[in-house]
C-alpha positions in Angstrom: -24.0 11.5 29.8 -21.1 10.9 28.6 -17.3 12.0 28.3 -14.5 10.7 25.7 -11.3 9.8 28.1 -13.0 7.4 30.5 -11.3 4.5 30.3 -11.9 0.0 31.1 -9.9 -2.9 31.9 -10.9 -6.2 31.2 -8.1 -9.6 31.4 -8.6 -13.5 30.9 -6.5 -16.4 31.2 -5.6 -18.5 28.0 -7.1 -22.1 28.9 -7.9 -24.4 26.5 -11.2 -23.2 26.1 -10.1 -19.9 24.2 -8.1 -21.5 22.4 -7.6 -21.4 18.7 -8.6 -25.5 18.6 -11.3 -25.4 20.7 -12.7 -21.9 18.9 -12.5 -23.3 15.7 -10.1 -21.0 14.3 -7.0 -22.8 13.4 -6.0 -25.7 15.1 -2.9 -24.2 17.5 -3.4 -24.1 21.4 -3.2 -19.9 22.1 -5.8 -17.5 22.4 -7.9 -17.1 19.7 -8.3 -14.2 17.7 -13.1 -14.2 18.7 -11.5 -14.7 22.5 -9.7 -11.9 21.9 -12.2 -9.5 20.4 -14.5 -10.4 22.8 -11.8 -9.6 25.5 -12.5 -6.3 23.8 -16.1 -5.9 24.0 -16.2 -7.3 27.8 -14.0 -4.3 28.7 -15.5 -1.6 26.0 -19.3 -2.2 28.0 -17.9 -2.3 31.1 -16.3 1.2 30.9 -19.2 2.9 30.2 -22.3 0.8 31.6 -22.1 2.5 34.6 -22.6 6.3 32.8 -25.5 4.9 31.3 -29.8 5.7 32.5 -31.9 2.7 33.7 -32.5 0.0 31.3 -29.9 1.9 28.2 -27.2 -1.3 27.9 -25.0 -0.3 24.4 -24.5 -3.4 21.1 -21.3 -3.6 19.6 -21.3 -2.6 15.6 -18.3 -2.5 14.6 -14.3 -3.6 15.2 -11.5 -3.3 13.5 -9.5 -5.8 15.1 -5.0 -7.0 14.5 -4.1 -9.7 16.8 0.0 -9.3 16.5 1.7 -11.8 19.2 0.0 -15.0 20.7 -0.9 -16.2 24.1 0.2 -19.4 25.0 -2.5 -21.2 27.4 -1.7 -20.6 31.4 -1.3 -16.3 30.4 -3.4 -13.7 30.7 -4.7 -11.6 28.2 -5.3 -7.7 29.1 -7.6 -5.6 27.5 -6.7 -1.2 28.5 -9.8 0.4 26.4 -11.0 4.2 25.9 -13.8 5.8 24.9 -12.3 8.0 22.4 -15.2 9.5 20.7 -19.0 9.8 21.5 -21.8 11.5 18.7 -25.2 10.6 19.4 -25.1 7.6 20.6 -22.5 5.9 18.4 -19.8 5.1 20.8 -15.8 4.5 19.4 -13.3 2.9 21.7 -9.7 2.0 21.4 -8.5 -0.6 23.2 -5.0 -1.9 23.1 -4.4 -5.9 24.4 -1.8 -7.2 25.8 0.2 -9.9 28.1 3.2 -11.0 30.2 5.4 -10.5 27.3 4.5 -7.0 26.0 1.2 -5.9 22.8 -0.7 -8.7 21.4 -3.2 -7.0 19.6 -5.1 -3.9 18.8 -8.4 -2.2 18.1 -10.8 0.3 16.5 -14.4 -0.7 18.3 -18.2 1.1 17.9 -21.1 0.8 20.3 -24.1 1.9 20.0 -26.6 3.2 22.9 -29.8 1.2 23.6 -32.9 0.4 25.0 -32.4 -2.9 26.2 -36.2 -4.4 26.7 -37.2 -2.4 22.8 -33.8 -4.5 21.2 -34.6 -7.3 23.4 -37.5 -7.4 22.1 -36.8 -6.7 18.2 -34.8 -9.3 18.0 -37.5 -11.8 19.6 -40.0 -10.7 17.1 -37.9 -12.5 14.7 -38.3 -15.7 16.2 -42.4 -14.6 15.4 -41.6 -14.0 11.4 -40.1 -17.5 10.8 
């Protein structure tokens, strides 16, 4: 059973591959907002993965993200998250993102607990419905 208070962390180094210019979210060589969003999701799903029943996982369903400061190539961005609410299968996390100079963003992220096989089958069934 999941309870609020579970914490997690994930980090990534800013490279040419995860800049706004490379990811198509802008023209600058700074950490891209889509990469920041992916870091939030990674920290959150990994923080609860070991607490789930075998065959279960989580999927992101909502992300309210503020990207408040740039991070240049070569620096590391870290996401610290905490599970703040559990409502049935819905999990709510808060997250703070920072680099060596301070906070670069914050987020509230929602994920739902799913059965991996069932969810994958549902997604794959869209191919045959075309």
